[in-house]
Every structure is written in C-alpha cells, then in structure tokens.
N, C-alpha and C positions, 0 to 999 in steps of 0.2 A: 501180786502190784507190778501196774505197767509203767516203765520207764517213760518219762517225757525228755525228748531230745530238746536240749537247750536252744532256743533260736538262733544264737549265732553259729550253733552246730551245723544247722540246715543248710543243704546244698546252694549255691547262687545260681538264681535263675538269670540265666544270660540277658541281658539287655539288647534290645533292636538297636541297630544301629540306623541313623537318620542319614537318609542319602544327601550329603552336600550340594550336590548338582541338584535334587527335587527342590532344596531350601532355595538355591540361588534362581531357578527358573520360575519359581513361584513369586521371588521378591521381585524379577523382572517384569511378570504379568501384572502385579499389581502397580510397579512404577509405571507401566504403559496404560494402564486403565486410567490412574491418575494425569498423565498427559493427555490422553485422549479427553479426558472431559474438560481439563482446563483450555486446549485448544479449541474444542469444539464450543464452549458456552462461556469462556471468559476471556481469553485473548490468544493472539496467534502470532509468530513471527513475521515481517514482509520484507523483501530489499527491493530497494528500486534499481530497475536494470537500464533505465533511458532517461533521458534528456526532458521528457515530455512533459515534465511538471516542475522544472525550474521558472524561479530562483528558490520557490521553498522546498522542493525536493532536489536532491543531487545524485548522480551514481555514485553508489557506494552507502548511501544511506539507509539503515536500517530501524524499522519501526516495530511496535508492537499495534497491532490491529484489535479493538474492541469487538466483542461479538453482541453484545446485548441491546447495542441502540436501536437496531430496525428490525429485530427481531430473527426466529431461528428456522432454516430449511436445509435440506441435504447440502447446499453449498456452504454451510457453515460446519460442515463435519470433514475432517481429512478425507485426501481422494473423492469427495463429494459422495458419501455413502447413501446409498438411498432408506434411510431409516428413520426420518422424519416425512412425513406424508404433506405435501403443498407448504405452506409459511405459517409459522404459529407467532403469537406476541408480535405480528407485524405492526410497521410504524412507518410513515414516510419521511426521508430525509429532508434538513433543512435545504434551502438554497445556501452554498457556500460551504456545506460540508465537503471534505474529502473522502471518499468511500473507495474502499477494493470492493471487485467483482467478478465473477465470470463474464468475458466478453462474447457478445454475440459473434458468429453466428453457432459456434459448435459448442460455447460453455466450458470449453478445456482449459483456457488459461485465464489467469489472475490479472487485473489491469488497475490502476489508480487514476482518477481524475476525481473531478470538482463537480458537486451538482449545481448547475446552472437552472435549468427548468425542471419543475415538477408539474404535476397532472393537473391538467387546464391552461397552462403558460403559452403563449405565443412568444417564439423566439426567433430572431434575426439578427445577421450580423452585417453591417454596412460598415465600408472602410475599416474593419478591425474592430468597430467597437459593438459590443452587444446592445441590440433592442428588445428589450424586454416588456412584454403585453405593450407594445406602442410606445413605451418611454425610454431614452438612451440611457444607460447604465453608467453613472457618474466615473470618468478615467481622467485622474489627473498624473500628468508627467512628473515622474520625481529623477532623483540622481540613477547615471546608468549603473547596470549591475556590471561590475569586476570581478569575473571569477578567473583562478587559475586553471590553465589547462593541466589535465592530470591524463596517467596513463589509460583509465579508462572513460575519459571524456574531453574531446578535445573539441577546438572551436565549430561553431557551426557554420559559420560563414568567413570566407578570408578576411574581408573586411573587419568583422568582429576581433583579430588580431591581434595583439600589439606585444613587441618582443622587447623585452628589456635586454641593457647592456650585458647583464650575465648570463643572457640566452633562455630567462624563464619567459613564458608567454601565458598574458593574460587575454582572458577573451571579455570584451565589451560589449553588453546590449542593451537597446533601448528600452527603459523600466517604465510603468505605470502601475498607479494604486487604484485599484478598483474597487467600488463599493455597492453592495448589491442593497436590494430594499431589504429593512430588518436591521442593515448597519453592518453586515459580515463584512469584514476589507481585506484585501490581499494583495500582493504583487504578481505583476504579469509580465511577460517579455514581447516585443516586437522586434524581431530579427530583419524583419524584411515587408517593404510595401508592396501591395498588390498579388498576394499570392491567391490561391484559390480558395482559401478559407476567410479569405478576409470579407468577400461578400458572397450571401448566401440567400435561399428562399427563404421564405416564414415557414417555420416548424411549428405545428401545434402538438404539443404533449398529451397523448392520451392517458386514458385512466390506467395506471399500473405500470406506466413507463416512467423513465428519466431522461432528461437530456445532460450529458456531461460535456466538459471539456477540459481540455490540459491549461496549464496557466502559462506554457512556453508556446503560444499561438500559432506560431509559424511551423513548429515542429511537433504537432500532436496530431494524432489518427484519432477522432474523437465522434461524436454526436452530428457532427456537420457533414460527415460523408458515411455513405453506404455501409453495411456492416461486411466484413471480409474477414476470413481465419490470417490471423498474424496482421491486420492492419488496421481500418476504422471499426468503430462500433456501431454505428447509427442508434438508434434511440434503444436505450438500455430496461429491459423489465426489472421492476424493483425486485423481483424473486429472485434474481441473480446476485443480489445484493453477499457480501460476504461479511462486510465490516466497517466501521467505521476508524479512517487514521486517530490512532489515540497520541503516541510519545514517540520521539526520537530515541534508541537506545545505544545507538553505536552510528558512525559514519568514518569512512576510511578513502582516501585518495588513491588508491590503487599501487601504491609505491612500497608497499609492505612486501618482502620476499620471506618464503616460509622456513629458509634456512638462516635466516638472520633475525633473531627473534626481536632485538632491540627496536626493528623497522616497524614491528607492529605496533610500537607507543608513538614513533615520528610521522608513521603514514595516519593515524588517526587526527580525526578532526574534532579536538574535544570539545568546542565552542558550540557545536550543533549535537551535542549530545545534551537528552532533557528538555529538548523543546517539543512542546504541545502543540495541540492544534485546535 
C-alpha cells in the first residue's frame, strides 16, 4: 500500500516576485499613452506668450485648445509626429474663430490668432478698418481698455501708461467692437494711428489658406505681412491648424514667487478662469 503525502505536507513552491520597477514602468507607459491620445485628439494646453491678442487674451493666460474642430494632421500630435498622412476629417474654420496653428514658414512654432478671411475672401485694411469682400467690417468705438501693468506685460506705448498715487500703472488703450458677417463680435485694440498695418493691399485668400489677424492690431505680426520665422505669418495653410481656442483654465499676472506659495493664489486672475470662446 502506497502512502499518500497530505497536501499540507508538500513543500512550498517559491512564488516569483513581481518587479515593482517593471510595474511602475508599465503604469507610466499606460499613462503616457492616455495623455498622448488626449493631447492629440481631444484637447491640449496652450499659454499666451505675447500681447498680440489683447484684450481677449493676456500674457499669463492658460487655455485648453480643442482638437476635433478642424480635423487632424501631424500638427495635431505632440512634436508634430508624422503619424497622420495629410489631413483627415478636415473642415474650414469660421470667420472669427480663434485658432492655434504652426506658423509659416518653418512650421515649428505655435501661434494663436483670429480667423478674418477664409478661402475666396478678399481682405484689405484701410485706416485700421477691415474691408471684407468690398464691405467695411462694422467697428464701434467703446470704452477704453484699462489693463494693469504686470511684471510680464508692460504698457505698449508711453502715452498709454497712467500712474496712480500708489505707484501702480494702468495701461489705457483705444478699444473697438468689431462684428464680422455672420454675427461674430469681439473687441480689438488700436494703440497708434498710421502704423504700417493700418493700410494694406488687397489680399485674395486662395483655397486651402486662411487670413489671420491679432486683436491687438498695432502689435500683431500676422497675415498682413510676409511670413518670416519668429515674426509675421503671411497667409496660413489650413493644414497647419492645431486646434481651436476652447476655454481659459488659469491666468496669472506674473507676480507669483515659487518660494512664497501664497503668492500663487494672489497672482491668479480668477475672473478670467472659465471664459470660453
């Protein structure tokens, strides 16, 4: 008769220990893939580096840019990875949309401007007023824009600077409300008369191209000027679109100090958070 060893008497088989490092790397890989998909196809962050879109956008504003509005291309992807051939699900922006795009001629830098002309449009600027397809775009004078000077955004002209008794400086600019065909309305600044961009030739927007301008008309290197790296953009191919400005998620006036955490709150411009486009 053969003896049978009870199960509990059998020697334990040593369990293979899972590598915590491999588990963590696997988690990071999955997280990276999720972030890549969200940034490529849903929304991506964008911060405002210049005054060219004042008064709607200020230096220190942080936005989400939606990716689905105009279709997808390699410029939708982080680092412009060449994984999407051409442009799929493409559509043309509407006049008045605020768009982020890769700036000509090198397509390396992200810019943000407002769409003024779409394919087939004729655009001219006379005495600072846009002439769209032969008709002046209505421009109504409204109250001056009064914007506080900050460490990251100084008054654009000495004439605009107003100093209060406590030393605080407010920048005061001439402001208009402009209304495009279709009803899109927004504010623009006119900080000087007779600047080079106030009077232009007639531009005819070809198929597949866009005419873009900044809302701060005297301080915007846009489609009124020939494209040059780190400067003006000329006419912009629709294929260069990255996405559409969607919502403001944070804004800071530049007064925060890393070593003084409470200044992170006092420097925030809370009223600008949550503003849509």
